[in-house]
Residue frames relative to the residue before (quaternion, step in Angstrom):
aa qw qx qy qz dx dy dz
M 1.0000 0.0000 0.0000 0.0000 0.00 0.00 0.00
P 0.4269 -0.7318 0.4673 0.2527 3.57 -0.84 0.89
F 0.8716 -0.1410 0.0239 0.4689 3.48 -0.36 1.33
T 0.7903 -0.4674 0.2297 0.3230 3.42 -1.44 0.47
P 0.6167 0.6010 -0.4037 0.3091 3.70 0.69 -0.80
F 0.6412 0.5284 -0.3399 0.4406 3.59 0.99 -0.70
H 0.6271 0.5535 -0.3325 0.4358 3.57 1.12 -0.61
L 0.5956 0.6027 -0.3585 0.3918 3.57 1.18 -0.48
G 0.5414 0.6310 -0.4013 0.3843 3.62 1.15 -0.48
P 0.6911 0.4267 -0.2888 0.5069 3.61 0.74 -0.91
G 0.5954 0.5705 -0.3656 0.4318 3.62 1.09 -0.62
G 0.6266 0.5315 -0.3304 0.4645 3.56 1.06 -0.74
T 0.6348 0.5205 -0.3204 0.4728 3.55 1.07 -0.74
F 0.6256 0.5176 -0.3334 0.4791 3.58 1.01 -0.79
K 0.6439 0.5260 -0.3252 0.4506 3.60 1.01 -0.78
V 0.6297 0.5409 -0.3391 0.4426 3.58 0.94 -0.87
F 0.7609 0.3776 -0.2049 0.4862 3.58 0.86 -0.94
G 0.7028 0.4774 -0.2674 0.4546 3.59 1.08 -0.71
R 0.1751 -0.8362 0.4969 0.1523 3.54 1.30 -0.46
S 0.8457 -0.1306 0.0848 0.5104 3.62 -0.78 -0.94
Y 0.6095 0.5567 -0.3496 0.4431 3.61 1.27 -0.09
F 0.7283 0.3354 -0.1954 0.5647 3.57 1.32 0.04
S 0.2064 -0.7776 0.5828 0.1145 3.59 -0.78 1.00
F 0.3349 -0.7480 0.5442 0.1794 3.55 -0.58 1.19
T 0.6458 0.5316 -0.3325 0.4356 3.58 1.01 -0.75
V 0.6618 0.4629 -0.3133 0.4996 3.60 0.96 -0.77
F 0.5627 0.5698 -0.3754 0.4667 3.60 1.13 -0.62
G 0.6869 0.4808 -0.2786 0.4684 3.60 0.84 -0.98
F 0.6035 0.5514 -0.3419 0.4635 3.57 1.08 -0.77
S 0.6817 0.4822 -0.2943 0.4649 3.59 0.88 -0.90
Q 0.6046 0.5571 -0.3565 0.4439 3.59 1.08 -0.66
V 0.6612 0.4885 -0.3002 0.4838 3.57 0.94 -0.89
A 0.6396 0.5313 -0.3228 0.4520 3.58 0.95 -0.88
M 0.6362 0.5420 -0.3258 0.4419 3.59 0.98 -0.81
D 0.7570 0.4205 -0.2183 0.4499 3.59 0.91 -0.88
I 0.4056 0.6983 -0.4911 0.3266 3.60 1.22 0.10
E 0.6262 0.5423 -0.3352 0.4488 3.56 0.98 -0.84
V 0.6548 0.5102 -0.3149 0.4602 3.61 0.90 -0.89
L 0.6551 0.5083 -0.3220 0.4570 3.59 0.91 -0.83
I 0.6410 0.5114 -0.3216 0.4735 3.59 0.99 -0.80
Q 0.6661 0.4964 -0.3031 0.4670 3.58 0.91 -0.89
M 0.6370 0.5095 -0.3314 0.4741 3.60 1.01 -0.72
Y 0.6340 0.5318 -0.3207 0.4607 3.58 0.98 -0.85
R 0.7026 0.4496 -0.2493 0.4919 3.57 1.02 -0.84
D 0.3569 -0.7512 0.4683 0.2983 3.57 1.32 -0.20
E 0.2555 0.7792 -0.5165 0.2467 3.55 1.03 0.92
A 0.5176 -0.6362 0.4781 0.3142 3.56 -1.14 0.61
L 0.7224 0.3701 -0.2152 0.5430 3.59 1.03 -0.82
L 0.1615 -0.8176 0.5486 0.0670 3.57 -0.42 1.22
H 0.7681 0.3323 -0.1576 0.5241 3.57 0.97 -0.87
G 0.0202 0.8327 -0.5486 0.0718 3.54 -0.13 1.31
F 0.8780 -0.0429 0.0317 0.4756 3.54 -1.05 -0.85
T 0.6873 0.4908 -0.3191 0.4301 3.62 0.79 -0.88
H 0.6888 0.4410 -0.2780 0.5037 3.59 1.21 -0.38
T 0.5110 0.5256 -0.4765 0.4853 3.53 1.05 0.92
Y 0.6136 -0.5464 0.3942 0.4118 3.60 -1.17 0.32
A 0.5966 0.5371 -0.3645 0.4720 3.60 1.14 -0.52
G 0.6769 0.4774 -0.2825 0.4838 3.59 0.93 -0.87
A 0.6337 0.5326 -0.3282 0.4550 3.56 1.05 -0.75
T 0.5909 0.5561 -0.3662 0.4555 3.57 1.11 -0.61
L 0.6674 0.4923 -0.2898 0.4777 3.57 0.94 -0.91
I 0.6679 0.4847 -0.2975 0.4801 3.60 0.87 -0.95
G 0.6382 0.5341 -0.3258 0.4486 3.60 0.97 -0.81
M 0.6801 0.4788 -0.2984 0.4682 3.58 0.89 -0.88
L 0.6440 0.4993 -0.3243 0.4805 3.60 1.00 -0.75
S 0.6471 0.5131 -0.3091 0.4717 3.58 1.01 -0.80
F 0.6041 0.5497 -0.3372 0.4682 3.57 1.10 -0.71
L 0.7448 0.4290 -0.2295 0.4567 3.58 0.76 -1.04
I 0.7419 0.3819 -0.2139 0.5079 3.58 0.92 -0.91
G 0.6710 0.5526 -0.2976 0.3947 3.57 0.95 -0.89
K 0.5968 0.5904 -0.3769 0.3915 3.60 0.98 -0.73
P 0.7384 0.3867 -0.2759 0.4787 3.66 0.60 -0.94
V 0.6210 0.5362 -0.3528 0.4499 3.61 1.01 -0.71
C 0.6987 0.4698 -0.2742 0.4646 3.58 0.87 -0.93
E 0.6062 0.5341 -0.3607 0.4660 3.61 1.05 -0.62
C 0.6265 0.5179 -0.3284 0.4810 3.59 1.03 -0.75
C 0.6521 0.5106 -0.3063 0.4693 3.60 0.95 -0.86
L 0.6532 0.5121 -0.3156 0.4598 3.59 0.98 -0.79
R 0.6230 0.5198 -0.3418 0.4743 3.60 1.03 -0.72
L 0.6513 0.5049 -0.3105 0.4738 3.59 0.97 -0.84
W 0.6132 0.5432 -0.3336 0.4665 3.58 1.03 -0.81
N 0.6862 0.4928 -0.2890 0.4503 3.60 0.81 -0.99
E 0.6261 0.5190 -0.3362 0.4750 3.59 1.02 -0.74
T 0.6649 0.5130 -0.2997 0.4528 3.58 0.95 -0.89
V 0.7076 0.4339 -0.2920 0.4752 3.63 0.75 -0.91
S 0.5919 0.5452 -0.3770 0.4586 3.63 1.10 -0.48
R 0.6558 0.5077 -0.3075 0.4664 3.60 0.93 -0.89
K 0.7062 0.4599 -0.2578 0.4725 3.57 1.04 -0.79
G 0.5183 -0.6761 0.3946 0.3443 3.59 1.26 -0.13
Y 0.5875 0.5624 -0.3768 0.4434 3.60 1.11 0.62
P 0.0079 -0.8498 0.5270 0.0062 3.61 0.57 1.06
Q 0.5612 0.6076 -0.3968 0.3980 3.62 1.15 -0.38
F 0.6735 0.4708 -0.2977 0.4859 3.57 1.25 -0.25
H 0.3378 0.7226 -0.5218 0.3025 3.57 1.22 0.35
L 0.1741 -0.7585 0.6209 0.0936 3.52 -1.12 0.75
P 0.5769 -0.5710 0.4272 0.3983 3.60 -1.04 0.60
P 0.3492 -0.7854 0.4720 0.1961 3.61 -0.61 1.09
R 0.6727 0.4461 -0.2942 0.5118 3.57 1.23 -0.23
I 0.1791 -0.7562 0.6232 0.0876 3.55 -1.05 0.88
S 0.3858 -0.7096 0.5299 0.2584 3.57 -0.74 0.98
W 0.6192 -0.5437 0.4079 0.3933 3.55 -1.22 0.46
L 0.6309 0.5289 -0.3381 0.4560 3.59 1.02 -0.73
A 0.6662 0.4947 -0.3061 0.4665 3.60 0.90 -0.90
A 0.6371 0.5162 -0.3261 0.4704 3.59 1.03 -0.76
L 0.6526 0.5106 -0.3119 0.4649 3.58 0.95 -0.86
M 0.6679 0.4941 -0.3023 0.4674 3.58 0.89 -0.92
G 0.6656 0.5049 -0.3091 0.4544 3.60 0.88 -0.88
A 0.6856 0.4940 -0.2878 0.4506 3.57 0.90 -0.93
M 0.7302 0.4372 -0.2583 0.4571 3.58 0.78 -0.99
I 0.6405 0.4889 -0.3314 0.4908 3.60 0.96 -0.75
G 0.6212 0.5476 -0.3341 0.4501 3.57 1.05 -0.74
A 0.7046 0.4654 -0.2766 0.4587 3.56 0.78 -0.98
Y 0.7082 0.4617 -0.2751 0.4579 3.58 0.83 -0.96
S 0.6522 0.4974 -0.3320 0.4658 3.61 0.97 -0.76
H 0.5845 0.5774 -0.3644 0.4383 3.58 1.11 -0.62
V 0.6677 0.4797 -0.2950 0.4869 3.56 0.89 -0.94
F 0.6467 0.5319 -0.3228 0.4413 3.59 0.90 -0.91
L 0.7064 0.4620 -0.2776 0.4589 3.59 0.76 -1.02
D 0.6697 0.4844 -0.3079 0.4712 3.59 0.92 -0.82
S 0.5992 0.5744 -0.3590 0.4268 3.61 1.09 -0.62
L 0.6197 0.5766 -0.3375 0.4119 3.58 1.12 -0.61
V 0.8392 0.2381 -0.0643 0.4847 3.58 0.99 -0.80
N 0.6909 0.4513 -0.2900 0.4846 3.64 1.19 -0.09
A 0.3859 -0.7611 0.4812 0.2005 3.55 -0.55 1.22
D 0.6839 0.4993 -0.3022 0.4377 3.62 1.07 -0.56
M 0.4774 0.6810 -0.4317 0.3493 3.60 1.25 0.07
R 0.0404 -0.7473 0.6631 0.0145 3.54 -1.15 0.80
P 0.0904 -0.8779 0.4667 0.0582 3.59 0.63 1.16
L 0.7223 0.4414 -0.2481 0.4711 3.59 1.10 -0.56
A 0.3850 0.7170 -0.4928 0.3080 3.60 1.26 0.12
P 0.5834 -0.1069 -0.8032 -0.0557 1.64 -2.14 1.27
F 0.5060 0.6847 -0.4066 0.3315 3.61 1.23 0.02
S 0.7962 -0.0025 0.0319 0.6042 3.58 1.14 -0.63
D 0.3582 -0.7154 0.5560 0.2253 3.55 -1.18 0.62
A 0.4687 0.6916 -0.4299 0.3422 3.57 1.29 0.06
N 0.1172 -0.7292 0.6658 0.1060 3.50 -1.33 0.45
P 0.1497 -0.8598 0.4816 0.0795 3.56 0.31 1.24
L 0.6683 0.5149 -0.3063 0.4410 3.63 1.17 -0.35
Y 0.4811 0.6997 -0.4343 0.3006 3.57 1.21 -0.39
G 0.8242 0.2273 -0.1970 0.4799 3.54 -0.94 0.99
F 0.4073 0.7248 -0.4701 0.2962 3.60 1.24 0.05
I 0.7702 0.0359 0.0012 0.6367 3.58 1.15 -0.70
S 0.5079 -0.6373 0.4700 0.3391 3.59 -1.07 0.60
A 0.6293 -0.5431 0.3998 0.3862 3.55 -1.22 0.50
D 0.6400 0.5290 -0.3289 0.4499 3.59 0.97 -0.80
N 0.6908 0.4719 -0.2845 0.4681 3.58 0.89 -0.91
L 0.6296 0.5173 -0.3404 0.4692 3.58 1.06 -0.67
C 0.6342 0.5155 -0.3306 0.4720 3.60 0.99 -0.77
L 0.6554 0.4990 -0.3132 0.4726 3.58 0.96 -0.83
L 0.6340 0.5214 -0.3310 0.4655 3.59 0.99 -0.77
C 0.6768 0.4864 -0.2943 0.4677 3.59 0.88 -0.91
L 0.6450 0.5030 -0.3182 0.4792 3.59 0.98 -0.80
G 0.6499 0.5188 -0.3147 0.4577 3.58 0.99 -0.81
L 0.6490 0.5024 -0.3155 0.4763 3.57 0.96 -0.83
G 0.6538 0.5080 -0.3071 0.4692 3.56 1.00 -0.82
G 0.6454 0.5246 -0.3150 0.4572 3.59 1.00 -0.81
L 0.6627 0.4972 -0.3014 0.4720 3.56 0.93 -0.89
A 0.6499 0.5056 -0.3157 0.4716 3.58 0.97 -0.83
A 0.6523 0.5170 -0.3203 0.4524 3.60 0.93 -0.87
V 0.6416 0.5120 -0.3264 0.4687 3.58 0.94 -0.85
W 0.6553 0.5150 -0.3126 0.4557 3.59 0.90 -0.91
L 0.6921 0.4780 -0.2839 0.4603 3.58 0.85 -0.95
L 0.6321 0.5106 -0.3314 0.4794 3.61 1.08 -0.64
V 0.6180 0.5286 -0.3422 0.4707 3.58 1.00 -0.78
V 0.6493 0.5078 -0.3156 0.4701 3.59 0.95 -0.86
A 0.6562 0.5120 -0.3163 0.4552 3.61 0.91 -0.89
F 0.6931 0.4507 -0.2899 0.4821 3.61 0.88 -0.85
W 0.5925 0.5559 -0.3605 0.4582 3.58 1.09 -0.62
R 0.6425 0.5165 -0.3143 0.4708 3.56 0.99 -0.86
K 0.6455 0.5092 -0.3232 0.4686 3.58 0.96 -0.85
F 0.6663 0.5027 -0.3034 0.4597 3.60 0.88 -0.90
T 0.7088 0.4454 -0.2788 0.4707 3.59 0.79 -0.95
L 0.5955 0.5465 -0.3686 0.4592 3.61 1.10 -0.56
K 0.6540 0.4991 -0.3166 0.4722 3.61 0.94 -0.84
Q 0.6497 0.5104 -0.3200 0.4636 3.59 0.95 -0.79
F 0.6538 0.5214 -0.3057 0.4554 3.55 0.99 -0.84
V 0.6665 0.4997 -0.3043 0.4621 3.59 0.99 -0.86
K 0.6400 0.5423 -0.3293 0.4335 3.64 1.04 -0.73
E 0.6991 0.5020 -0.2874 0.4203 3.60 0.99 -0.74
């Protein structure tokens, strides 16, 4: 899959079901961290784009780093987000500025492992089981176009659900204040 945005669709689905036990922002942080290797390899004009970080062993390392570094970085981003939506007059879009350690861990590890899984489906240069095996048993299971559509669809459904929840909160808050 070409770069991180497509990976965010399934992350939105994890957020809908994981609620406060899953950090979407740390998930996104781990997605970006995973693709740094690919960007470096592209810059170097290397033939092999998906190396160590795109193995489950590498994803474990990236996930743990994303867990430790991503939590404070993402909490800072959430505070900035809340300040911005408050200034714009949209308090219903406030997000909890604190991320629990469990939510950060779940977001980081699910982000890293799902990244390897999704990329394994469509990238021939992936060796997700290295150093134990050079095989990529998932390659070709689904076309890149269909996987992108699936990820976009999951992201769209998650976005609609989260917007419905945000507007529901605004509506019920107004009703509560009137009574």
